[in-house]
C-alpha positions as CSV (number, residue, x, y, z in Angstrom):
1,M,0.1,0.1,0.3
2,I,1.0,3.2,-0.9
3,D,0.8,5.7,1.5
4,Q,-1.3,9.5,0.7
5,Q,2.0,11.1,0.9
6,E,3.6,9.2,-1.6
7,I,0.4,9.3,-3.5
8,I,1.2,13.4,-3.8
9,N,4.5,12.9,-4.7
10,L,3.3,10.7,-7.8
11,L,0.8,13.2,-8.8
12,L,3.1,15.7,-8.4
13,S,5.7,13.9,-10.7
14,A,2.9,12.8,-13.2
15,I,1.9,16.7,-13.9
16,V,5.5,17.6,-14.6
17,T,6.1,14.7,-16.7
18,S,3.0,15.7,-18.7
19,V,4.0,19.0,-19.0
20,D,7.1,18.2,-20.4
21,A,5.8,15.9,-22.6
22,G,3.2,18.3,-23.5
23,A,6.0,20.9,-24.6
24,K,7.7,18.7,-26.9
25,I,4.4,17.9,-28.8
26,M,4.1,20.8,-29.2
27,E,8.0,21.3,-30.8
28,V,6.9,19.0,-33.9
29,Y,3.2,20.8,-33.6
30,N,5.0,23.9,-34.9
31,S,7.4,22.3,-37.0
32,N,6.7,21.2,-40.7
33,D,7.7,17.1,-40.1
34,F,4.8,15.2,-38.4
35,Q,6.4,12.5,-39.6
36,V,2.6,10.5,-40.1
37,N,2.8,6.4,-40.1
38,L,-0.5,3.9,-39.9
39,K,-0.4,1.2,-36.7
40,S,-1.5,-1.6,-37.5
41,D,-4.8,-1.2,-36.3
42,R,-4.8,1.3,-39.6
43,T,-4.4,4.6,-36.8
44,P,-2.1,7.5,-37.3
45,L,1.2,7.7,-35.7
46,T,3.4,10.9,-35.4
47,L,6.5,11.9,-34.1
48,A,4.7,13.7,-31.2
49,D,3.1,10.5,-29.9
50,K,6.8,9.0,-30.2
51,V,8.7,11.5,-28.5
52,A,5.8,12.1,-26.0
53,H,6.1,8.6,-25.1
54,E,10.2,8.8,-24.6
55,V,9.8,11.6,-22.2
56,I,6.8,10.1,-20.3
57,K,8.4,6.3,-20.0
58,E,11.8,8.0,-18.9
59,S,10.4,10.0,-15.8
60,L,8.0,7.1,-14.4
61,S,10.5,4.7,-14.9
62,K,11.9,5.8,-11.8
63,T,8.5,5.3,-9.6
64,Y,9.4,1.6,-9.9
65,I,5.5,1.7,-10.8
66,P,4.8,-0.7,-14.3
67,V,3.8,1.6,-17.5
68,L,1.4,0.8,-19.9
69,S,1.2,3.0,-22.8
70,E,-0.3,3.0,-25.7
71,E,3.1,3.5,-27.5
72,G,4.7,1.1,-25.6
73,R,5.7,-2.3,-26.0
74,N,2.2,-5.3,-25.8
75,I,2.4,-6.8,-21.8
76,L,1.2,-10.0,-21.9
77,F,-1.9,-10.5,-19.6
78,E,-0.2,-13.2,-17.5
79,E,2.5,-10.0,-16.8
80,R,0.0,-7.5,-15.8
81,K,-3.0,-9.2,-14.0
82,N,-1.8,-8.9,-10.7
83,W,-0.6,-5.9,-11.0
84,E,-1.8,-3.6,-7.5
85,Y,-0.2,0.0,-8.8
86,F,0.3,0.9,-13.0
87,W,0.1,3.5,-14.4
88,I,-1.7,3.8,-17.6
89,V,-0.6,6.8,-20.5
90,D,-2.4,8.0,-23.8
91,P,1.6,10.5,-24.5
92,L,-0.9,11.9,-27.3
93,D,-4.7,11.5,-27.1
94,G,-6.2,13.0,-30.3
95,T,-3.7,12.3,-32.9
96,K,-6.1,13.0,-35.5
97,E,-7.2,16.3,-33.8
98,F,-3.0,16.9,-33.6
99,I,-2.8,16.0,-37.5
100,K,-5.9,18.3,-38.2
101,R,-4.3,21.4,-35.8
102,N,-7.3,22.0,-34.2
103,G,-5.9,22.2,-30.5
104,E,-7.9,19.4,-29.3
105,F,-5.0,16.8,-28.1
106,T,-4.3,15.6,-24.8
107,V,-1.0,14.4,-22.8
108,N,-3.1,11.7,-20.5
109,I,-1.3,9.6,-17.4
110,A,-3.3,7.7,-14.9
111,L,-2.4,5.6,-11.6
112,L,-4.7,3.0,-11.2
113,Q,-5.0,0.7,-8.1
114,N,-6.8,-2.8,-8.9
115,G,-7.9,-1.8,-12.0
116,Y,-9.4,1.7,-11.0
117,P,-8.1,4.9,-11.6
118,I,-7.3,6.9,-8.2
119,L,-4.7,9.8,-9.5
120,G,-5.8,11.1,-13.0
121,V,-4.0,13.9,-14.9
122,I,-4.5,15.5,-18.2
123,Y,-2.6,18.3,-19.9
124,V,-4.0,20.5,-23.0
125,P,-0.6,21.2,-24.7
126,V,-2.4,24.3,-26.7
127,T,-3.6,26.3,-24.7
128,N,-1.3,25.2,-21.2
129,E,-4.6,23.8,-19.1
130,L,-3.7,21.5,-16.6
131,Y,-6.5,18.9,-15.0
132,Y,-5.7,16.6,-12.3
133,S,-7.5,14.4,-9.6
134,L,-6.5,12.4,-6.6
135,E,-9.2,10.0,-5.0
136,G,-9.9,11.4,-1.9
137,R,-9.3,15.4,-2.3
138,G,-11.2,15.7,-5.7
139,A,-10.6,17.1,-9.5
140,Y,-9.4,20.3,-10.4
141,K,-7.9,22.8,-13.3
142,E,-5.0,25.1,-13.2
143,P,-4.5,27.4,-16.5
144,G,-1.7,29.0,-17.6
145,I,0.8,26.1,-16.9
146,S,3.6,25.4,-18.9
147,N,7.3,23.7,-19.2
148,V,8.3,27.8,-18.3
149,N,6.5,27.7,-14.9
150,I,5.8,23.8,-13.8
151,K,9.4,23.8,-11.9
152,D,8.1,26.0,-9.6
153,F,4.7,24.3,-9.2
154,K,4.6,22.4,-5.7
155,A,3.0,20.0,-3.7
156,E,1.2,23.8,-1.9
157,N,-0.1,24.6,-5.4
158,L,-2.6,21.7,-5.0
159,F,-6.1,21.6,-4.2
160,R,-7.1,25.2,-4.0
161,Q,-10.4,25.8,-3.6
162,E,-10.8,28.5,-6.3
163,T,-9.3,25.6,-9.1
164,K,-11.9,22.9,-8.1
165,L,-14.4,21.2,-10.2
166,P,-16.8,21.5,-11.4
167,Q,-17.9,25.5,-12.5
168,S,-20.8,25.9,-11.2
169,I,-24.1,25.5,-13.5
170,S,-26.4,27.8,-14.4
171,R,-28.0,26.9,-18.2
172,K,-31.3,24.6,-18.9
173,E,-30.2,22.8,-21.9
174,V,-28.4,19.7,-21.7
175,V,-25.2,19.9,-23.4
176,V,-24.0,16.2,-25.1
177,V,-20.7,16.1,-26.7
178,E,-19.9,13.9,-29.0
179,S,-16.3,12.9,-30.7
180,R,-14.8,14.7,-33.2
181,S,-13.4,12.0,-35.0
182,H,-15.4,8.4,-33.9
183,T,-18.8,9.3,-33.9
184,S,-20.9,6.0,-34.6
185,T,-24.4,5.4,-35.6
186,E,-25.4,3.9,-32.6
187,T,-24.2,7.5,-30.9
188,Y,-26.5,9.4,-33.2
189,E,-29.5,7.2,-32.3
190,Y,-28.8,7.7,-28.4
191,I,-28.6,11.6,-28.8
192,E,-31.6,11.3,-30.6
193,M,-33.6,9.4,-27.9
194,L,-32.2,11.3,-25.3
195,S,-33.6,14.6,-26.8
196,K,-37.1,12.7,-26.8
197,K,-36.2,12.2,-23.3
198,V,-34.8,15.2,-21.8
199,G,-35.9,17.6,-24.5
200,D,-33.5,21.3,-25.5
201,I,-30.3,20.1,-25.8
202,K,-27.0,21.2,-27.6
203,T,-24.4,19.2,-29.2
204,I,-20.6,19.7,-29.1
205,P,-18.4,18.1,-31.4
206,C,-15.0,17.6,-29.5
207,G,-11.8,15.7,-29.5
208,S,-9.3,14.1,-27.0
209,S,-10.1,13.4,-23.4
210,L,-11.0,16.8,-23.3
211,K,-15.0,15.6,-23.6
212,M,-14.4,14.0,-20.2
213,C,-12.7,17.2,-19.0
214,M,-15.7,19.2,-20.3
215,I,-18.2,16.9,-18.3
216,A,-15.8,17.2,-15.1
217,E,-16.0,21.0,-15.5
218,G,-19.6,21.3,-15.8
219,N,-19.5,22.6,-19.2
220,A,-21.4,19.2,-20.6
221,D,-23.5,16.9,-19.3
222,I,-23.1,13.9,-20.9
223,Y,-20.7,12.1,-23.6
224,P,-22.2,8.6,-25.2
225,R,-19.4,6.7,-26.4
226,L,-20.6,4.4,-28.3
227,S,-17.7,3.6,-30.4
228,L,-14.4,1.5,-29.9
229,S,-11.7,2.7,-27.6
230,S,-9.1,2.0,-25.6
231,E,-8.3,1.9,-21.8
232,W,-5.2,4.1,-22.3
233,D,-7.9,6.4,-23.5
234,T,-10.3,7.1,-20.6
235,A,-8.5,6.0,-17.8
236,A,-7.2,10.0,-16.3
237,G,-9.9,11.4,-17.4
238,Q,-12.6,9.1,-15.9
239,A,-9.9,9.6,-12.5
240,I,-11.1,13.3,-13.1
241,V,-14.6,12.8,-13.4
242,E,-15.1,10.8,-10.8
243,G,-12.8,13.0,-8.6
244,A,-15.5,15.5,-10.2
245,G,-18.2,13.8,-8.2
246,F,-19.8,12.1,-12.0
247,Q,-19.7,8.7,-13.1
248,V,-17.8,6.9,-16.3
249,I,-20.2,4.2,-16.3
250,S,-21.2,1.2,-18.7
251,Y,-23.9,1.6,-21.0
252,E,-24.7,-1.8,-21.0
253,T,-24.3,-2.7,-17.1
254,N,-24.3,1.0,-15.4
255,E,-21.1,-0.2,-14.3
256,R,-18.2,1.6,-13.5
257,I,-15.4,1.1,-15.1
258,R,-12.5,-1.2,-14.6
259,Y,-8.9,-1.2,-16.3
260,N,-6.4,-4.0,-16.9
261,K,-8.4,-6.9,-18.7
262,E,-7.0,-8.9,-20.8
263,E,-8.5,-7.4,-24.0
264,L,-7.2,-3.7,-23.1
265,L,-10.6,-2.3,-24.8
266,N,-13.5,-0.4,-23.0
267,P,-17.0,-1.4,-23.5
268,W,-19.4,1.3,-24.8
269,F,-19.1,3.7,-22.3
270,I,-21.5,6.7,-20.5
271,V,-19.5,9.5,-19.2
272,R,-22.6,11.8,-17.3
273,N,-23.8,14.3,-14.7
274,Q,-25.7,12.0,-13.6
275,H,-27.4,15.1,-11.4
276,R,-28.7,16.6,-14.4
277,V,-29.0,13.2,-16.7
278,N,-30.3,10.2,-15.7
């Protein structure tokens, strides 16, 4: 069992690591050479994915906690099934949005205990926005965090009441956020069903784990993901959504999403502010 102070130290390490990786991503983003290749599943891989992975791997290896990364080696289930703690990482979530240059991409780092996220960090390199959470302490958003000032980010900067999520919600309509690049027919059907149930809705397309951040902030009420996704796509976002007091649940069973399965794929799921959408 890792004690609370060490967990806070791990959170700080994940924050610094995400910002350092974000700086490397922006170097590629501002260049003219993304070096786009296709992986075996036909999804794109860029130089930015690779350099961010290397930064995160080097940093998190110092914690002596196993790392499961989208761009890392395939780790057999027999090797990882008994892990109590492990990091799960998406070095560049939203590669398609990165290639489109729309800014909707993030660095995702989560620490899991017995299959559930207890700590999450999401960093948005283009806007220098940092989201983080720790089980039992809530979720938070810090603006203006970059590799210029991250070395000054200490434990006393964490868990400030003025940055705690969610923000106040005063709107009447239900806001649905949907994937900009991965929306399915089933998702459209779900949104149509929801509109009949709740009345006025507003739909916002968005890339990467920013959709989950919008729920945690209170800027959206529900995100239905009725299409394929992987565990590293959602673990950090789930930590932040749950830290804000909201839910990430299976579409089929209504159970909390669990990680480190034999197949590293998520079931279809719903992210929701259950106080506004049941």
